[in-house]
Each structure stands twice: as C-alpha cells, then as structure tokens.
C-alpha positions as CSV (number, residue, x, y, z in Angstrom):
1,M,-20.1,-5.9,26.4
2,S,-20.6,-6.0,22.3
3,K,-20.8,-8.9,20.5
4,I,-18.9,-8.7,17.2
5,A,-19.3,-11.2,14.7
6,V,-16.2,-10.9,12.5
7,E,-15.1,-13.5,9.8
8,K,-11.3,-13.5,9.5
9,V,-10.1,-12.6,6.1
10,R,-7.8,-15.5,4.8
11,E,-4.6,-13.9,3.0
12,F,-2.4,-16.0,0.9
13,R,1.0,-15.0,0.0
14,A,4.0,-15.6,-2.0
15,E,7.6,-14.2,-2.0
16,A,10.5,-13.9,-4.6
17,K,13.6,-13.1,-2.8
18,F,16.7,-11.8,-4.2
19,Q,15.6,-10.6,-7.3
20,R,18.5,-9.0,-9.5
21,T,16.3,-5.4,-9.7
22,S,15.9,-2.6,-7.5
23,P,12.9,-2.3,-5.6
24,Q,11.9,1.0,-7.3
25,K,11.9,-0.7,-10.8
26,A,9.5,-3.4,-9.3
27,K,7.1,-1.3,-7.5
28,L,6.4,0.4,-10.9
29,V,4.6,-2.9,-11.9
30,L,3.2,-4.0,-8.4
31,D,1.6,-0.4,-8.0
32,T,-0.7,-1.5,-11.2
33,I,-1.8,-4.6,-9.8
34,K,-2.9,-3.5,-6.4
35,G,-6.4,-4.0,-5.5
36,M,-7.3,-5.9,-8.7
37,R,-8.8,-9.1,-9.5
38,V,-6.5,-11.9,-10.0
39,E,-7.5,-12.6,-13.3
40,Q,-7.3,-8.8,-14.5
41,A,-4.1,-8.8,-12.6
42,L,-2.6,-11.4,-14.4
43,N,-3.5,-10.2,-17.7
44,T,-2.1,-6.7,-17.1
45,V,1.4,-8.3,-15.9
46,H,1.1,-10.7,-18.7
47,F,1.2,-7.9,-21.1
48,S,3.5,-5.6,-19.5
49,T,6.7,-4.9,-21.2
50,K,8.6,-4.3,-18.1
51,R,11.7,-6.5,-17.6
52,M,10.2,-7.8,-13.8
53,A,6.6,-8.6,-15.4
54,P,7.5,-12.0,-15.7
55,V,8.9,-12.6,-12.4
56,I,5.8,-10.8,-10.8
57,E,3.4,-12.9,-12.8
58,K,5.1,-15.9,-11.5
59,V,4.8,-14.8,-7.8
60,L,1.3,-13.8,-8.3
61,R,0.2,-17.4,-9.9
62,S,2.2,-18.7,-6.8
63,A,-0.2,-16.9,-4.4
64,I,-3.0,-18.3,-6.0
65,Q,-1.7,-21.6,-5.9
66,N,-1.0,-21.2,-2.5
67,A,-4.7,-20.0,-1.8
68,T,-5.9,-23.3,-3.5
69,Y,-3.8,-25.6,-1.8
70,V,-4.5,-24.3,1.7
71,S,-8.0,-24.4,1.0
72,Q,-8.0,-27.8,0.0
73,E,-5.6,-28.9,3.0
74,Q,-7.9,-27.1,5.7
75,G,-11.3,-27.7,4.1
76,L,-12.0,-24.0,3.6
77,D,-14.2,-22.7,0.8
78,V,-12.2,-20.5,-1.0
79,D,-13.2,-19.4,-4.5
80,V,-10.5,-18.4,-6.8
81,D,-12.7,-16.2,-8.9
82,N,-13.1,-13.9,-5.9
83,L,-9.5,-13.4,-5.0
84,Y,-8.0,-10.3,-5.2
85,V,-4.2,-8.6,-5.0
86,R,-4.5,-7.3,-1.3
87,T,-0.9,-6.1,-1.3
88,A,2.1,-6.2,-3.7
89,V,5.3,-5.1,-2.0
90,A,9.0,-4.7,-3.2
91,N,11.3,-4.6,-0.4
92,E,14.9,-3.8,-0.4
93,G,17.2,-7.0,-0.4
94,P,21.2,-7.0,0.4
95,R,23.4,-4.8,-2.1
96,M,26.0,-6.6,-3.8
97,K,29.2,-4.2,-3.6
98,R,31.1,-4.0,-7.0
99,I,34.0,-2.3,-8.5
100,R,34.4,-1.1,-11.9
101,P,37.7,0.1,-13.5
102,A,38.3,3.7,-13.8
103,P,41.0,5.7,-15.5
104,M,44.5,5.9,-14.5
105,G,44.3,2.9,-12.5
106,R,41.7,4.1,-10.2
107,A,38.3,2.2,-9.2
108,F,34.8,3.1,-8.7
109,R,32.5,1.5,-6.6
110,Y,28.8,0.8,-7.3
111,Q,26.1,-1.3,-5.8
112,R,23.8,-4.1,-7.3
113,R,20.7,-3.8,-5.9
114,L,18.2,-6.6,-4.9
115,A,14.5,-6.9,-4.2
116,H,12.3,-9.1,-2.1
117,I,9.1,-9.3,-4.1
118,V,5.9,-10.1,-1.7
119,V,2.2,-10.6,-3.1
120,T,-0.8,-11.2,-0.9
121,V,-4.1,-12.2,-2.5
122,A,-7.1,-12.4,-0.2
123,E,-11.0,-13.3,-0.9
124,K,-13.6,-10.5,-1.7
125,K,-16.4,-10.9,0.9
126,S,-19.9,-10.1,-0.7
127,P,-21.8,-7.5,0.8
128,S,-24.3,-9.7,2.6
129,A,-21.4,-10.8,5.3
130,A,-21.0,-7.7,6.8
131,V,-19.9,-7.0,10.5
132,V,-22.8,-7.2,12.8
133,A,-22.0,-5.0,16.1
134,E,-24.6,-4.1,19.1
135,P,-24.4,-0.8,20.4
136,E,-22.7,-0.9,24.1
137,A,-25.5,0.2,26.6
138,P,-24.0,2.5,29.2
139,S,-23.8,1.0,32.6
140,V,-25.4,2.4,35.7
141,G,-22.6,2.8,37.8
142,K,-20.1,4.3,35.2
143,R,-19.5,8.0,34.6
144,T,-19.9,8.6,30.9
145,T,-17.6,11.4,29.3
146,R,-18.8,13.9,27.5
147,P,-17.1,14.6,24.1
148,A,-15.0,17.8,24.2
149,A,-16.5,20.8,23.2
150,K,-15.3,22.1,19.7
151,K,-13.7,25.3,19.9
152,T,-16.1,27.9,18.0
153,A,-13.6,30.6,17.4
154,A,-11.1,29.6,15.2
155,R,-8.2,31.8,14.7
156,K,-7.8,34.1,11.8
157,T,-4.8,35.9,10.8
158,A,-5.0,39.2,10.6
159,A,-5.3,40.8,7.1
160,K,-2.3,43.1,6.2
161,K,-3.0,46.4,5.6
162,A,-1.5,48.0,2.4
163,P,1.0,50.7,3.1
164,V,-0.8,54.2,2.7
165,K,1.1,56.2,0.0
166,K,1.5,59.9,0.8
167,A,0.7,62.1,-1.9
168,A,3.6,64.1,-3.0
169,K,3.2,67.8,-2.2
170,K,3.7,69.9,-5.5
171,T,4.5,73.4,-4.5
172,A,3.6,75.8,-7.1
173,K,5.8,78.9,-7.2
C-alpha cells in the first residue's frame, strides 16, 4: 500500500440566493474573476460596469470574511493574501411567471429569472507543500497485467480517385 501525505485544501464559500437577474448575465461577471487572487478579483468586480457587479463583490467579500472567521474559530492558519477564487457559479433559481397586457384584450406570459450566486475561495498552497507518494511495489503472489498493446496500424481512409475524363474523339472528315 502506498502512503500519501495530502493536506486537505480548505474552501470557504458564500451564497447569494434569489438575485433578480438571469444566471447568464451573472456568469459574465463571474467568469472574469475565476482563478484570480482575491485582491485582484475585488478590484476587477469593483470597477466592472455590469449591474450584477456590486452583488458579486458583496458575495466575494462575504466568502473572504467566512475564511477569516472559520480560521479564527477552528484555530487554522489561513493567510487571506493567499486566497484565490476557486469557483464562481451562477445557478438558476425559480422563475417568476408574469403576464403582460397585449392588444385586443389578450395577455402575453413572460418569465422573470432568478439566480443563485455561489463563490468559493481557497488558499493557494506553496510549491513546497507538494503531494508525496511512494511507488507501489508489486507483491509476489499477484499477477501483474501488461498494458494493452497499442494498435500500430491506424485505419486510413482511402483517397478518392478523380474521375478520368475521356478525351472527346474528333473525327476529321
């Protein structure tokens, strides 16, 4: 058996439910901050011109506060400067069905979409905290399997031959 020393990466999340926007519009802002360091993500969202940017900024700040609170409560050593946005998702919430008056006494139905915004931050690990794994030695009694032989002959499609044009016979009279 191999021994693997893996440190669990702590994630801290925050949610904003039932936000009055379509998830597609919220994803436009969330996609810009995925994978960024927290400080850079806050600057990006703060200066964004999208209508959902202030809400997403609030959720991001909440996730950072959750990280500091949990680290203080559980005695963890979480460095806020090393946090980055691990996931940023906008899921679809319930739809509100509404009716708009239409000409000649009719009514058109439309849907007002809601979104659930979830932002998860995690701490970036330093390169020195790499995963250490020992290779497994094959045991004596077990039969080892060979990797499947790769097919050397790849199927090739036959090249299409161009139709041979027959020369028109000219009869000289």
